[in-house]
Structures are given as C-alpha cells and as structure tokens.
N, C-alpha and C positions, 0 to 999 in steps of 0.2 A: 418344449424340451424340458426334461427333468434331470436333475443332478443329484447324485448321492455323495455326500460330503462327510469326510472324517474331520471332526472339529477339534480345535485345540482347546479343550476344556478339561479341567482337573476334576473328573468325576469318578476316578478310580478304575475306570475301564474305558475302552474305546467307544466313543459316541459318534454314531453315524446318523445323519439327518438327511431328509429329502427336501429339495427346494425346486422351485420353478425357475427356469432360465429364460429371461426375457429375450425377445427377438434380436435386439442389437448385439447380443453376445453369441448368437448361434454360430456365426461364421468364424469366431475366434477362439471360443473356449475349447479346451481339450482335457481329456483324462490326464491327471497329474498336475493341473494348474493349481497354484495357490490363490485362493479367492477370499473375499469378504462375504459374510452372511449374517443376517440378524438371528440372535438367539435370546429369547426372553426380552429383556430390556437393554441389551447391549449388542455390540457387533463383535464377531469372533472371526479368526482366520481358520481356514481349513483346506484340505487337499481333496480335489475331485477324484473319487474312486471309480465312478461310472456315470455315463451319460446315456440317456435313452429317450425316445419319444414314447408317449403313452401308447402301449400296445406292442412295443418291440424295441430291442436294443439297437443303438446306432452302430454298434461294432460287431464285426463278424465273429460269431462264437467259435468258428473253426480256427481263428487266428491264435497260434500258441502263445503269443505275447499279450493277448487281450487279457486284462486282469480279471480274475474271478469275481463274481458279484458278491458284495457284502451287504446284506439287507439289514435294516434297522427295524423293520416292521413286516407285516404280512400283507402289504399292498398287492393287489392283483392288477398287473399292468395291462392285461387284456381287457379290462373294464373300459368301456368307451367313455366313461365319465370319471376323470381323475379327481381325487379329493382336492380340497382347497389347500394350497401350499403357499408358504411365504416365498418371496422373491429373493433370489441371489442378488447381492448388491453389485459386486464388480470383481474383476480380476485384480489381484493385489499387484502383480508384476507380470506383464505379458511375456517377458523373457524367461520367467521361472516356471518351467513345466517339467515334471519328472517323466522319465521315459517308462514305458511299460515294463522293461526289464528291472528298473529300479523299484517299481512298486512290487513286483514279484519277489525281488530280493528282500525288501523290507518285511514282507509277510513271513519269509523264512526266518529272518533275524528275530522277529517278534515271537515266533513259536519256539525257536531253538534256544534263544538266550533269555526267554521269560520276561519280556518287556512289552509295553503297549505298542500297538501298531503305529501310533503317532510318534512315539519316541524313535522307533526305527525309521520312519519316513523322514523325521527331522534330520537324521544323519545325512540324507541325500540332498537337502536344501543347501544353497550357498549361504555363507554366514551373513548376518545383518539384514535379512529380508523379512524376518518375522517381526510383526508389530502388535501392539496392544491397543485396545480401545478403553477409554476411561469415561465414566459417567461425569457429566459436567452440569452446571446450573448457570442460568443467566436471568437477569431481571427482565420482566415484561414491560410493556409500555405503562401498564397500570403500576407496576412496581417502581418505575422511575418517578412517577408522580405521587406516590403514596407518602403519607406523613409518617416519618420514622418514629416520632415520639408516641404515636398511638399504638405501637406494636410492643409486645413483650420483649424483654432485654435480649434473649437469645435470637429471636426472629429479627429484631432490629439490627443486631450485629451482622447477621448473614446478609440481609438485604443491603446494608451499608457497604459491605465489601463488594458485593456484586455490582452495585451501582457505580462504585468507584473504579473497579478493576475490570469490569466486563465479564465475560464468561470465564469460570474457574472450575477446575476439576475438584472432585470431592477430596482428593489427596491434598491439594493446595489449601482447600478450606479447612481441612483437619489440622494442618500445620498452623493456621492463623487463629483458630478458635478454640475455646475451652469446651470440655464436655466429652462424654463417651460417644462412640459411634452410634449407639442406639439413640442417645439424646439428639445428636445432629440429624439423624434420619427422621426423627419425629418433627424437628424444626423444618426440614425441607418439605415434608409432607404437608405441614400446616400452611406454609407459605404458598405451596403449589395449589392447595385447596382454595386459598384466598385469591388465586390468579395473579400473584405478585411475582412468581418465578416460574420458569419452565425448564424441563430436563433437556439436556443435549448430549452429544457424544463427541469426544475429541480423540483422534487417532494419533498415536505416537509416530514420530518420524522414523522411517527406515534408516538404519545405520549404513546400509549399502545402497547406493544409487548410482546411475550412470553419471560420469563426469562430463558436464556440458560446457563447451567453450563457445564464446560468441565470435563469429567470423564476420568481417565487414568487407563489402565489395561494392563496386559501382552498380547502380540500378539502371543506368542509361549507358549509351555508347560513349567511348572516350571523346568523340567529337562534340557530342551534346554536353558532356561534362566540361570541356574546355570553353565552350560558349558560355556556360553558366558561371565560369570564374569571374567574368566581368561584373556579374550581379552581386558578387561577394566581396566587393572592394572594401566595404565597411564592416566586414566580418572576417578579420585576418585568420582566426583559428579555423573557421570553416573552410576558408580558401586554402589554407595550408594542408588540411586533411584531404580535401578534394584533389589537390595537386598530387599529393602522395599516392592516392588511390589510382589516379590516371597513370602515374609512372609504374605502379605495381598492380597490374590488373587481376592477378590471382587473389582469391580470398585470403585475407590475413587476419590473425587474431586481433580483436579489437584493441586489447591492451598494447600490443606491439605497434599497431598503426597510430594510436593516439600518442604513444611515446615518441615515435619517429617524427611525427608532424608537430610535436609540442602542442597538441590540442587536448581538449577535455571531453568528458561525456556529454556536456551541454552542446558542444559543437557537433558531435555525432548525432544527437537527437534532432538538432535543427536541420542537418542535411537529410536525415531520414524523413522528416516532415515535408521537406521540399521535393522528395521523391528522387533525390540524386544518388543516395546510397541505400543499401539494404543490409540488415543484420541477420545473419543465419546462425541458427543453433546447430552446433556440430559436436557429436560425441567424441571424446578423446579416450582411447583405451589406455588403461594403466598397465604398463608392461614391466613386470619384474625382471625380464630378461634383457633389458636395455644395456646393462653393464656387462653382459656376457659377450666376450669376443672369442670367436673360434674360427680358425681357418678351415676351409673345406678339406676333408681328408679322403683318401682312397682306401677302399677295403683291402687289408693285407691278405697275403696268401695264407691258407689254412694248413695246420699240421695234419698228419694222417688221422689222429684221434678227433680233431675238430671236424674234419671233413666227414668222417663216419657219422658223428652226431648230427651234423648239419643236414646230411642226406635224409636222415629220419625226420627231422623237424620240417624240412622243406616239403617232403612228400605229404605230410599231414596237412600243412598249411594249404597246399595246392588243392586238397580235397574240400576246402571251405567254399570254393567257387560253386555256387548253385546249391549248397546244402541248406537245410532248414535249421534255424536257430534252436529248435526243440528236438532235433534228431539225436536221441541218446543211444542209438544202436552202436556207435563206435566212440562213446564218450571216453572210455579208458584210453583208447588209441590217441586221443587228443591231449592227454595229461602226461607231462614229462617231469621227472626229477633229474636235473642236470647236476651231477656231482663231479666237480672238477677242483683239483688242488688250487691253492692260491696262485694267481698269475697264469692260469692255464688257458685263458682266452674265452671265458664265458661271456664277457660283455660283447665281444665281436659276434658271437652267435646271436645274442639279443638283437644287435643292430641289423644283422642280415634277416632275422625273422621279421622284424618290424618292416623293413623295406619290402619284403615279400608280401606281407599283409596289406600294406598301403597300395601296392600295385593292383590288389583285388578290390580296392575301394573301401576297405574296412579300416577301423581305428585300433589303436594299441594303448594298453595301460601298463605302466612300469611302476612298481612299488619298491621303495627303499626303506630300510628300517630307521634311518636317522636323517635329520635335516642336513647334517654335516656332509652326508654322501650325495645329496641331491645336486649340489653345485658341480661337482666333478662329473657326475653322470650327464648333467645338462650340457656341459661343454662338449663332451664327446658326442652326444646326440645332436646338438646344434650344428656341429661340424658336418654330420652326415645328413641331417634333415633340417636345413635352415628355414625358419619361419613357420614350422609345422608343429612346434611344441607348445604345450601349456603346462605350467607348474602349479601344483597344489600342495601347500603345507602350512603349518600354523605360524611360521615366522613371517609370512606375507601379511601386509595390511589388509583390513577387511575389504576395502575397495578393490585391491588387486585380486584377491581370491574371487570376489564377485565377478569381475571381468573375465578372469580365466575360466570360471565355471560357464559363463554364457558363451564364450568362444567355442568351448567343447560342445555345448548343447546345440549350437548352430551348425557345427561341423566346420567352423573356420580353422580349428586346430585338429590335427589327426592323432597326436600322441599326448597322452597325459602322463606326467612324471610327478611323483610325490611320495610323501611318507604315508603312514597308516591310513589316514582318512581319505586319501586319493582313491581308494577302492570304491568310493561312492560317487565318483565322477560321472557326469551325464554323457555317456557315449552311446548314441543311438545305433551305431554300426560297428560295435565292438567285435574284433576278430582274434585278438591276441592279448593275453594277460601274462606278465612276467613278474614274479615275486623274487627279487634279488635278496640274497642272504636270508633265505626262508626260515632258518633256524632261530632267528633273533626273537627274544621274548618281548622286545619293544613293539612288535606287531600286535600285542595284546593291549586293548584299551583298559585303563585302570579305573574308569568310572562308568556308570550305567549309560548306555548298554555296554556290557563288558564283552565286546566281540573280539575275535582274533582275525586280523585282516587276511592272514593266509587262508584260513578256513572259509572266510567270506568270499575270497577270490575264487576258491574252488567251486563254491556254490554258484557264483556269478558266471563262471565259465560254463557250468552245466546249463544255466538258464539261457545263455546267449549262444551256445554252441561254439564258444571260442576255444582256441588252443591255449593251454596253460603250461607255463614253464616255471618250475620251482628251482632256483639255482642256489648252490652253496658249496663251499669247500668243506663244511662240517655239517651235513644235513641233520635235522632233528631226528631223534630215534624213531618218532612216530612216522615221519615221512620215509625214512629208509626202510622201515618195516613194511610200509605200504607198497614200496617198490618190490620188496621180496615176495609179497603176496599177490602181486599183479594188479594192484589198484593204481599204481603209477608206473610209467615206463621209465626204466633207468637208463640214462646216458652218462658215460664216464669220460672224463678228461684227466688221465693220470699224470700228465707231464706239464711242467711249467714251460712256457714258450716266450720268445722275444723276437722282435723283428731285427733283421740284419740285412746288409747289402753285399751281394756277391761281387766277384771280380768283374762281372759284366755290367755292374751298376744296377742290376735288377734286385728288388727286395725279395727276401725269402724268410721263412719262419725257422728259427733254430731252437733247439731244446736247451733249457737252462736247468741246472740242478737246484733243488730246494735248499734254502739256507741251512747250514750246519746248526744243530741245536745242542747246546751244552747245558747240562743240568748241574748246578752247584749246590751241594749240601751245606746249608748255612749252619747246621749244628757243628760241622767240622770247622767252619770259619770261626765260630764263636769259641770252640775249644782251643783253637790256635791263636786266640787273643785278638782277632780282628773285630773291633767294635763298630766299624763303619756300617752303614746301611748298604754299602756296595761291597761285594766280594772282591777279592784281589783279581780274579779273572775278569770281572766286569770293569774294574778300574783300568786294567791294562788294555782291554779291548776298546774302551772309550777313548783312551789316550791315542791309540793307534788309528782309530777312526777319524779323530779330529786332525791328526797329523796328515792323513791322506786327503784332507779337505772333503770328507764325506759327511753325511748326516747320520744322526742316531736318534732312536726313539726309546724313551724309558717309560714303561707302562706300569701303572699302579691302579688298583681298583679301589681307590680311596681319595676323596677330596680332602682339602685342608692340610694342616701341618701335622696332625697326629690323630690316632684313632680315639683316644680318650684321655682324660685328665684324672689322675689318681693320687691318693695319699699313700706314700711309701711306708707309713707307720701302721695305719689301720686297714688299708686296702680300699677305703671308700672311693667310689667313682662318682665324679660330678655328673649328674643327669639333668635332663630337662625338667623343669617344674610342671610342665604340661603333659609330658610324654614319658615313656619308660626308656627312651633312647639316651645313651651316653652323649654328652656334648663333645663336639669336635673342635679342636683349636684351629683357627684361621689367622695366619699372621698378617697378611695383606691381601686386599681384594684383587689387586692387579696380578698377583702371582709372581712378580718379579723379585729377585733376591734383594734382601735388605742389607745395607751396609752397616747398620747399627741395630742389631736385634734387641738390645736393651732399651732402645728408644720407644719401642712399641710392644706392649705385652700381648697384643693381638686380642681376638675375641673368641669366646666359646659359642658355637652355633649349633642349633638343632636342625638337622637335615629333614625333619618331619614337619615342624610347624614354624621354623625360622626364628625361634626364640634366640635372643643374643644376650650375652652378659660377659663382663670382664672375668678373666681367670682369678680365682680366689688366691689371696696371699697365704691364707691358713686354711686347714681342713675344717669344714663346717661340722664334722662329726666328732673329731678328737682334738681339734685346735692345734694340730701339729703344723709346723711351717714347711715340712718336707712334702709339698704338693708339686707334682711334676707331670708333664705330658708323656704319654707312652704311645708307641706305635708310629706308623709312618704315613704321611699324606703327601699330596702332590707338592705343596709348598715346601715341605721338608726336603723333598728330593731336589727341588730347584735350588734351595739354599746349600745343599751338600755339593751340588755341581759347582756353584759359585765358589765354594771353598777349595775344592780340588782342582778346578779348571777355571780360574778367574777370567780368562780371555774368551771363554766359550759364550756364544750368544744363545740364550735359552728362551723358548716359548712354552707357556703352560696352556693346555687345552683341556678344560673340564667345564662343568656347568657353572662354576663361579666366574669363569673368564669369558663366557659367551652369553652374557645376559642381555645384550642389545641386538637389535636387528642388524644383520650384516657381519656380526663377529665371526661366524663360522667361515664366511668367504674371506674375510680379512686374514685370519690366522692361516688358512690353507694357502692363500696367495703368498704370504710371507715365507712360509716354509718351502713352497715350490720354487720360489725365486731365490732360495738359499740366503734369506735374510736372517736365518737362525741356524745354529749348528745342532742343537739338541731340542727335541720336542718331548715335553713331559705331559702325560695325559692319562685319562681314565678310559672307560669302555668305548667312548665314542671314537677314539683313534684306532681301535682294533677292528673296525668294520669296513672292509672293502676299499679303503683309500689306496690310490696308486701314487706312491711317492718314490720316484725313480732314483733319487740320490741317497737313499737310506742303505747304509752298509752294516748297521748294527741295530739290533733290538734287544733291550734288556728288560726282563720282567723282574721288578724289584722284590715283590713278595707274591709267589704263585699260590700260596695257601689261602689267601683271602677268599672266603666263601666256600671253600672246599668242604668244611665240616658244619655248614649251616643245616638246621633240621628241615631239609627239603630234599626229596628223592631225586631232584634234578641237579643237585650240587655238583656231582662228578661230571655230568654232561656239560654244564655251564663252564666248569673249569677247563675241560678239554677244548671246548670251542673257543674260549677266549685265548688260551695259550697258542693254539694252532693258528688262529686268525691273526693275532698280533705278531707272531713269528713270521707270518707270510708277508708282512710289510717290508721285510728286508730282501735285498737281492733281486729286485724286479727287473733290472736291466743288465746286470753284470754278475759274474761269478765271484766267489770269495766272501759273500756275506755270511753273517752268523747271528744267532740268537742265543742269549744266555738267560736261563731260567733259574732264579734263586728260590729255593724251597727248603722247608724243614721236613717234608715228607716225600723224598725222591722215589720211594718205592710204590707210591700210589699208582694204580693202573691208568688213571687219566693223565698223569704227568709222564709216565713211561710212554704212552701212546703218542702224546704230543711231541716228545723228543724224537720219535721215529717218523713223524708225519704219517702215522698209521691209523687211519680212520677205522678200517675194518677190524683191527685188533681191539680198538676201544669199543666198537659196536658189539662185538661178540661178548665182551665182559659185561657191558651195560644191559644188553637184552636178556642175558641170563639172570642178572639181578632183578630186572623188572618182572620176568616170568615167575621167579621164585616168590617175590613179594606181592605180585598181583597189581602192579602199577601199569599205567598206559605204556604201550598200546594194547595191553591185554584187557584193560578195563577203562572205563571213563570215570572222571572225578567231578564231583559237584561240591563246592565249598560254600558253607553258610557262615556268615559273620554277623555277630550282634554286638553293638556297643551301647553302653549306658553310663550315666554319671555315677552309678554304684556298681562295685564289683559283684556284690551279692545278686543284684538284679540281673546283671549280664549272665552270671553263671546259671541262675534259675531259668532264664529264657532259653539258654543253650540246652540245659537238661530236659526242659519241657519239649523242645523240638526233637531231641534225640528219642524221647519216649514215643512221640507221635510217629516218627519214621518207623520205629520198631512195630508199632501197632499196625500201621498201614502195610508193612511188609508181611506181617503175619496174616492179615486179611487176604492178601493176594497170593499167599503161599510162595512168595518170592524167596529164592535160595541163593542166587548168584549176586549177593550184595554183602557189604560189610560197612561198618561205621567206625571212623577214626575220631576219637574224642567223645564228648566235648572236652575242651581244654582251653586254657588261656592262650591267646595268640602270641606268637614270638614277640611282636611289638605289642605288649599287653596294654599299655596306656598310650593313647595318642590324643593330643589336644584335650586333656583332662577327661577323656572317655575311656572306660575300661572295655576291652575287646575279648570276647570268647568266640571260638569257632568250632565247627565240626565238619568232617569231610565224609561225604557219601561216596562209596566206591562200588561200582556195579558195571556189569557188561552193558546193560542198557538201563540207565536210571529213569527213562521217560515215564514208565507207568507209576513209579513212586512219586515223581515230581508232579504228575497230573493229579495225584490224590492229595497232595499237600496244599493247605491253605495257609500261607505264611502270614503271621501277624505283622503289623507295621513295625518298621525298624530293622528288619532283616535285610542283609545284602546277600544276594545269591550270585555266585560266580561259576558259570558253566565252563568246564575244561580249563581250570586255572593253570597259569604257567608257573606260579609259585604258591606255596602254602604257608607263608610266614605271616 
C-alpha cells in the first residue's frame, strides 16, 4: 500500500510526498489520518491525502466525497514495479482522522483565501495534537570510554555534556555551549566521524492526550478474596485494601480506593503481584458541560409566521433522506436566510430543525458569533437534546476541545455548538448548518487564514448537501441582497412572540410589541446645560426601572474610563509609544465603582499592544498641567451610576471583565438571577442574549463608529442599535430603549428607531450600488508593515503598480484600486502599516497573476478596512 502525504514543512509551498505503508497499518490507516513520516534526516507530521495499492486506488473514484488526487510527481501507478519508497513510521493519533468533507473544504479554503493547503487542513485538526521532532545526540559506547583530555576543547565540552546528561537535543546543547550554529554542527560531525556520538530523534509531547484514570477491582471471585485475607494478616494495608474491594465489587478509581482503605500504592502493587487485584486503564472524558443544568422542555406552539417558515424548512429537511451529499441540483432550495425581529422565535425553529435532522440519522452544526452566547444556547439545546451536544470554542481547555472533537468524529455527539472555529468540526454525517447572528463581523478570522465562518459554512453545506439556515434580526447587506437575487431563500418572522398560558391552562404563543425606541438629541441636552453623560430622559427611565425592580442594560461601544487623554491647552493626545492608537484610561480592572477616585489615578492602556503607563501629571508636549480624560468608557458609566443611584447593583461586561475561563458564564448567571440591577457592557451584550427581566436599554453614545473611514460603518451602527434595543421587553410589554446621539438625522439611527430593517437596506444598498462596494463587487485588501514608514510606502506603491500592469495585460476593465494609503491604525507595535484595496467584480484573474513578495498580508472579502 502507498500513501500520499501532505507534510508539515516550511518550504513555501505544499509539499506532497509518497511513502510505503507497511502491512501492520493496512487495516487501520485512513485518508485524513495525521501520521509520522521520515523526511531527510528528521521526522515530520503530515496528513494522508490518498491511499492506493500500486496499480489502482483503494477508493471508489465515483464517490463524490473521495478527495481528488494530489500528485507530487509523475509516478505511473500502473507500473507493476513500484519505485523504492521510504516507509511511513506510524499514525500520530488513531482518533485524529479528517473526514473527506473536511479535506474538500480545506482545498477550497486554500484556493479562495490564498493560503497553503496545510494551513487550511490545520484548521480542521483538534488543538494540541501536532508535534515536532528535534535532532538529538547521544554518546556511543566508545564515547563513554574515550579520554576527554585527548579531544579539542569544543568536542570535549559536547562529549562531556552528553556523557553526563544522556541524550540531548540540539536546542538544549545550544543553550549550554558557546559558538555559532555552524561551529556546533562542525563539532557534531567531527565527533560522529570519530564514532563517539550518534544522531537520534526526540518527539515533542502532544499537548492534548486522552485522560487516563487507573481503576482497580478484584481479579478473583469475592470468596477467593475472602479466603486470601487470612494470608494477609501481616500486611494490614494490603488486607484493608482487599477488604474494601470485596465490599465494593465495581471498578473504582485507584486513588479513591487507596484513600478509603488507608492504603498506599505499594500495597496495591503487592496485591497485583499476588493476582488478587487488577488495575485497568480507563479513559475519562473531559466534559465542559458538567456544570450545565437544564430541565427538559416541551416545544411551544408556533405563531402563524413561525409555522409558515417551519413548513418550508421541514419540507427541505425531509428531502435529505436518501439524497446524495454532492447533489447540487436543488442546492439553492436548501439555503435559507431566516430574517426575524429580535424575540421572534428563531431559536425555536433551530431546535425543531435539529430534531428533524437527528431523526434522519444526520448531525447538526450551530455557530454563534460570541463565546458569551454559547452558554445560553447550550442550556436551551441541552434541555431539548440531553447528552447529544458537543461544544467547541477557544475558552475551553485544550484537553476539553480535544475530547469534544473526538466525540463528534466518532459520532458519540450529534450536535456541535460553538463559535467561529466550530465550522471545522469533524461531522461525518452532517445534515444541517445553522449560523446564528449571521451578520456579525466576529465570524471573520483576523489572522491567517483569514476566513469568514459564514462563507465557509455555505461552502461546507454545498459539499455535504446539508440544509443551511442563516439567522439574524439584522441580516448583512450581502446576505439580504443574495435573498433578493434568489441565491438564498428568504423566510421572515415579522413579530415578536412570547409564551403565555390560557384560561384552560394550555400554553399558547402571543404577540409582543417591540420596545419603544426614543432618540435623544444630545446637542440639545448640552445646550440646555445638562453636562451628565446621561440625558434627563435616560436618568428618569433608569430611576423608574429600578423602582419597578426590573433590570436595565447600558450599552457603550468603548472599554475603559475614557476614549483618550488630552491636554486642554495644546490639544496633544497621549498615544501609545508602540502604536498610533490613543491610550484609554482604565480606572480599575474589576469595573466596580470606586468610592475614592482620587486614591487611584488608574492606568492608560493601549488596546492594540497592551502597553500600560500612568496618566501624566503634565503634558509632555507643552508642559501644561491641564491634562484630562475625554470621552466615555464602561468604567465611567459604572461610576456615574454609582453617583446617581448609589443603591443600584452594577455589573460590567466587557473584555476587561471576562479575562478568565468561566467569566462569561458567571456574569450571565449573576444577571439572570437578578444579582445585579444594571448591566454595563460593550458589543458582546448586544448579540442575541435572552434576558427576560430587562425593561430598559440605554445606548449612551450611538455615534461611536458611525463616522469611521469604513463603508460598513452605517451598517454596523444600525445592527448594533437594533440588536441592543432588542434585549428589552422579551417577556412583557412596556419596555423601552433610549438612544443618545449627536446625529439623530442619520438614516441608520432613524431606521433603528423604527425597527425598520427594510428602510435601512434600501438606503444602504443604494449607497453601495453608487460607490461600487459589495455586494456589487468583491474586495481584496493588501497590508504591508515595516519598521520604516518609507519602506512600507514604497512596498505599497510597488504592488499598486504591479496590479495596474497585470490588469492592463489582461485588458481587465471591471476593477479599481483604492490607495495605497496609510492604514487607519498607521503604527502598531512599532511597525508602520500601508494598505491598498482591490475592488473588482471577480478579482481572481488578477490575484492569480500576482506574486506577492514576503511581508504582505492578503485579506479576501475583508469585513473592515481600517
């Protein structure tokens, strides 16, 4: 048997090598396995792309999920005499095997996002399984007996270390010895030629491994064990342990049995040698859902709009039975955009769709944009599907993610729920993909490969023949436009609904009004001498909400205590010494109000590189003492509430207050159990949380981000305002949302006030059509950073010239170039950044013609251009 292997080697391109598979591996190795193979003088890991016997493939070429062949040479398999090949060493982890669909998806990611195939395949692997091999050296028998004094000083030092320490890696030797790498390599070669040392290989330990627990039980019958107790009279610990196991016949953790019997491991080993007990290795699954408690629930009745949407979804899911995964004839029929206002019952349709798919023996994937949303979704899903969930997100420990990945791959779990990276879950029988809050920019990965999870999910649905549901109360302009052109099927839920109980005691679904949205012009507040960050309307509404014992949310798109620190005389803004970003004042890490503000001056923090410094007492530019913070941050809001409403219990929820594992769950539970009256937070509280006691939402400053140099600024503002307003009034009428703004006439704010997505869309799509932005074109952003501003500028100008040359050669007309120009965040971590943006209906031909020099970052379909 022969294997084609994509190796993990940094050669600038994908390296595919052919190896012989020895007979012991024939029955276990699969396409997609992570394996070890020899390459030159070291061992490397790689992924099996194809297996075949010489003269023919082992896999059916008609199988649509069989990965296409990727050849590294021109070998002729029909030849009866295969060439001499090196042997594959072993499978790295028998449980880690990528599915055929994952391999096909990785190929698409590699081509679409312009990354290597191995980078794309690495996204599919569970964390912590990749390992490295290091060259090592050890002394031979002759080396141990050699006279050190007869050797040159460098060789003597190396041999002395190896004789004393045993086998050592070259990295460890380098740390202990003087000399350059070239000099050390010459020493190793000389000693090896003398026969005094020999080369070896040490494999690093995998960070993720199965957790093995030792269980102990009797190896004989209880009667035989009782008879043996008489022979243990002079071994009281062995006798006590044997007696405990007689009374507890079920296998028990060794540590638990030893503690209960007051015995030690020596007693256990002695009993094992006597043949009275046996120790069993047992894997313990690390379960991140152990703390989740959810009572079983009953599906509620559907509203007429829900029922209409559900009938369409159910009909398409039922067509999955017996369909081919690669049947694209009705692909569009399987792709839905579920547009429903906040609180319209989209999640209930998700749950019903999953139940329908599970009955067909298929699996489901649910994506959420934030880890904060995962907990609440998991509770609802656990109530409906106990024991069938697996969770995947970055807050889990490496071992937890490893175990969850393997449960899905084995089919032990039927539903994967997680944030962006969960789209790469190993689901061999996938039938349904749900992308909740599909408009969220957090689905875009900000490091290579710069994929967008929503777009990857659409491709995955096409590969597997799955039903796709994109859900949102504020769909992205691109997705809604796709529904208008027939690329997605639009389902609408125009009404907010809630469960109620009728006079007969039966539950029914009733319609709830959306919260009233009041827009406050802060220019008028300032003109009328209100200097507070809260308008009078917001202060009054907050007081009434607290008096009714309801909860309030105050939303602000800014962490810290202030936006920036500025001199009032010369206007100098304190910026990060490493970046071009203004430093933000953070009063206290906990976010709780301080009783003595003068006791702590706080810290100025850079949100790009985390540089921290004390606020200056005088301006470093003009030496004035009139240096002060300006703007509003979450800490400032918390302190203002403490001043106006000293009895109010306040929680702060932003990235500074959720730095540890479990912080999201803790804050959510505190607020749900009414342990706080007011929740102050940033974007993460505006995304899909169901908070039934909230009667008031206040947007402290709606204009943040509205005038950023980004064509999506208006869309983002509308989405945030509409989403955060939707947190109010989820269970009862009378809720309101107050938006404070300095530009109440902006179309995004007007549309948010009326909960009118269609009005916003018509304004926005007209702007996009006029300016030639997506969905009418596609964007590709190129970013170059260098230690010199001049060097970064020249590199950007050179690439712009090359793009123009290539466009001219190909007579391409439907393209334009924005820039080159300094990036909005021009300096980051002492690196100057220049960028340019290619805008084209189809940029692929131009991208194929470009050979980017090292140092360039390419972002396909960027979600922001800052």
